Structures are given as structure tokens and as C-alpha cells.
C-alpha positions as CSV (number, residue, x, y, z in Angstrom):
1,X,-1.8,44.2,-92.9
2,X,1.6,45.1,-92.2
3,X,3.9,43.8,-89.3
4,X,3.4,46.8,-87.4
5,X,-0.2,46.4,-87.5
6,X,-0.1,43.0,-86.7
7,X,2.3,43.5,-83.6
8,X,-0.1,46.1,-82.4
9,X,-3.1,43.9,-82.7
10,X,-1.2,41.2,-81.0
11,X,-0.6,43.7,-77.9
12,X,-4.1,44.7,-77.9
13,X,-5.2,41.1,-77.6
14,X,-2.7,40.5,-75.1
15,X,-4.0,43.4,-73.1
16,X,-8.0,42.3,-73.2
17,X,-7.0,38.7,-72.2
18,X,-4.8,39.8,-69.4
19,X,-7.2,42.0,-67.9
20,X,-10.0,39.1,-68.1
21,X,-7.5,36.5,-66.5
22,X,-6.8,39.1,-63.8
23,X,-10.4,39.3,-62.7
24,X,-10.1,35.5,-62.2
25,X,-7.0,35.7,-60.2
26,X,-8.2,38.7,-58.0
27,X,-11.0,36.5,-57.1
28,X,-9.1,33.6,-55.7
29,X,-5.6,35.3,-54.7
30,X,-5.6,37.9,-51.9
31,X,-3.6,40.9,-53.0
32,X,-3.4,40.1,-56.9
33,X,-5.7,43.0,-58.0
34,X,-3.7,45.4,-56.4
35,X,-0.4,44.2,-57.8
36,X,-1.4,43.5,-61.1
37,X,-3.1,46.7,-61.4
38,X,0.1,48.4,-60.7
39,X,2.3,46.6,-63.2
40,X,-0.2,46.2,-65.8
41,X,-0.5,50.3,-65.9
42,X,3.2,50.6,-66.2
43,X,2.9,48.2,-69.3
44,X,0.1,49.9,-70.6
45,X,1.7,53.5,-70.4
46,X,4.7,52.0,-72.2
47,X,2.6,50.2,-74.7
48,X,-0.3,53.0,-75.3
49,X,0.6,53.8,-79.0
50,X,0.5,50.0,-79.8
51,X,-2.5,49.3,-77.7
52,X,-4.4,52.1,-79.6
53,X,-3.3,51.1,-83.0
54,X,-4.1,47.5,-82.2
55,X,-7.5,48.5,-80.9
56,X,-7.9,50.6,-84.2
57,X,-7.1,47.5,-86.3
58,X,-9.6,45.1,-84.5
59,X,-12.2,47.9,-85.0
60,X,-11.6,47.9,-88.8
61,X,-11.8,44.2,-89.2
62,X,-14.4,42.8,-91.5
63,X,-17.6,41.7,-89.9
64,X,-17.2,38.1,-88.8
65,X,-13.8,38.7,-87.5
66,X,-12.4,37.7,-84.3
67,X,-14.5,38.8,-81.1
68,X,-11.6,39.6,-78.8
69,X,-13.9,40.0,-75.7
70,X,-15.4,36.4,-76.2
71,X,-11.8,35.1,-76.7
72,X,-10.7,36.7,-73.6
73,X,-13.8,35.7,-71.6
74,X,-13.2,32.2,-72.7
75,X,-9.5,32.2,-71.6
76,X,-10.8,33.5,-68.4
77,X,-13.4,30.7,-68.0
78,X,-10.5,28.1,-68.7
79,X,-8.3,29.6,-66.0
80,X,-11.2,29.8,-63.4
81,X,-11.9,25.9,-63.9
82,X,-8.2,24.7,-63.3
83,X,-7.5,23.0,-60.2
84,X,-6.1,25.8,-57.4
85,X,-2.3,25.1,-57.7
86,X,-2.6,25.2,-61.5
87,X,-4.4,28.3,-61.5
88,X,-2.0,29.9,-58.9
89,X,0.8,29.0,-61.1
90,X,-0.8,30.9,-64.1
91,X,-1.6,33.7,-62.4
92,X,2.0,33.8,-60.9
93,X,2.9,33.6,-64.6
94,X,0.5,36.4,-65.4
95,X,2.1,38.8,-62.8
96,X,5.6,37.9,-64.0
97,X,4.8,38.5,-67.5
98,X,4.4,42.4,-66.7
99,X,7.2,42.5,-64.3
100,X,9.6,41.4,-67.1
101,X,8.0,43.5,-69.6
102,X,8.2,46.6,-67.5
103,X,12.0,45.8,-67.1
104,X,12.5,46.0,-70.7
């Protein structure tokens, strides 16, 4: 796999994990869902080609390869199990990640 495929794959995995974590954050933090959706949509639009390529790379992966949805679900479960202050910090970091990305 070339470097562009690897970068696209990483971008796709980031998107899937972030969406799963956003569900947890939205369940605990009023207003999170709306703000995340706005920021994430901007990021998604800016990275559409890479996301499509990453999804394609993942779909072509050999059987028994990484299950991105399961990985994302496990990350979300960990986030949900954190104490409220830690979860809040992680959710704030998730939002900040897309704010910073949107500025680049």
C-alpha cells in the first residue's frame, strides 16, 4: 500500500471513530451534537476525496482485516465509561480537533 492509501485509510478510520465518539458525547453534553455536526461536515467536505479513497482501501482489505466499525464502537464504549470530567475533556478535544482541522 502506498503512502497516499495509508493516509486515506487513516483519515477514514478517524472519521468513523469520531462519529462513534460524537454519539457518546452528544448523549452527555447538551449542544454537542449540533456543534460537532457543523464542524465535522466542514471537515468531511474538505477531505471528501481522501475519505472515499480510504473507504475503498478498507473495503479491498483482505478478509480478517481490521473491522473499523468494531474498533470505533470499542473506542466509544471506553469514552462512555470514563468519569464525567474525563469524558468532558475528551469530548472537548474531539471538537477542538475539527476546529483546528478546519482552519488549515
